[in-house]
C-alpha positions in Angstrom: 28.9 94.7 -5.8 25.2 94.7 -6.7 22.2 94.5 -4.3 20.3 91.4 -4.9 17.0 89.8 -3.7 13.5 88.7 -4.6 11.2 91.7 -5.3 8.8 92.3 -2.2 10.4 89.7 -0.1 12.3 92.0 2.1 15.5 90.4 1.1 17.6 93.0 -0.5 21.4 92.3 0.5 24.7 93.7 -1.1 26.3 90.7 -3.0 29.9 90.9 -4.1 31.1 89.5 -7.1 34.3 89.6 -9.6 37.6 88.2 -10.0 38.8 89.3 -6.4 35.8 87.6 -4.8 36.4 84.4 -6.7 40.0 84.1 -6.1 39.6 85.0 -2.5 37.1 82.1 -2.1 39.4 79.8 -3.8 42.5 80.6 -1.5 39.9 80.2 1.5 39.2 76.7 0.3 42.8 76.0 -0.1 43.4 77.1 3.5 40.6 74.9 4.8 41.6 71.6 2.6 45.2 71.5 1.2 47.0 73.5 3.8 48.1 73.3 7.3 48.6 77.1 7.5 46.0 79.7 8.3 47.4 82.5 5.6 47.2 81.6 2.0 48.4 84.2 -0.9 48.4 84.1 -4.6 51.6 84.5 -6.2 51.1 88.2 -7.2 50.6 89.2 -3.7 53.6 86.7 -2.7 56.0 88.2 -5.7 54.9 92.0 -4.0 56.1 91.0 -0.4 59.5 92.3 0.6 62.3 89.5 0.8 62.1 89.3 4.4 58.2 88.7 4.5 58.7 86.2 1.7 60.9 84.1 3.9 57.8 83.5 6.0 55.9 82.1 3.3 56.3 78.3 2.0 55.7 77.6 -1.6 52.9 74.9 -3.1 53.3 73.2 -6.3 54.3 74.7 -9.5 51.4 73.6 -11.2 48.8 75.6 -9.1 50.9 78.3 -7.4 50.2 79.8 -4.2 52.0 80.3 -1.0 51.1 79.6 2.7 52.2 80.7 6.1 51.7 80.6 9.9 53.5 83.8 10.4 52.0 85.4 13.7 52.5 89.1 15.3 53.6 88.3 18.4 53.0 91.5 20.1 49.3 91.1 19.0 49.3 87.2 19.8 50.3 88.0 23.3 47.6 90.6 23.9 45.1 88.0 22.4 46.4 85.3 24.9 46.2 88.2 27.8 42.5 88.9 27.1 41.8 85.1 27.2 43.1 84.8 30.3 41.3 87.9 31.7 38.2 86.6 30.4 38.8 83.2 31.8 39.4 84.8 35.2 36.2 86.8 34.8 34.2 83.8 34.0 35.3 82.0 36.8 35.0 84.7 39.5 31.5 85.1 38.3 31.0 81.6 38.6 31.7 81.7 42.3 28.6 83.9 43.0 
């Protein structure tokens, strides 16, 4: 990472560069355009998963290998749904006043 910006402009932000960032950007692009699942992983990442976890992924074409999944941590998902319900009730109660 480096700091970048125009000298004297007050812009001096941290910029991340390199192979990891480029690969992450490509995986994000695939997730947004080519795949209907929210999780996209490289072949290297997939190959290092335990076999039980590999079963949660679907393979792409052999020409540009990547893997995708819609796996969800059910406990975390249930908690998130509870929080959304609480927020909705809170907003509804506040609008009554």
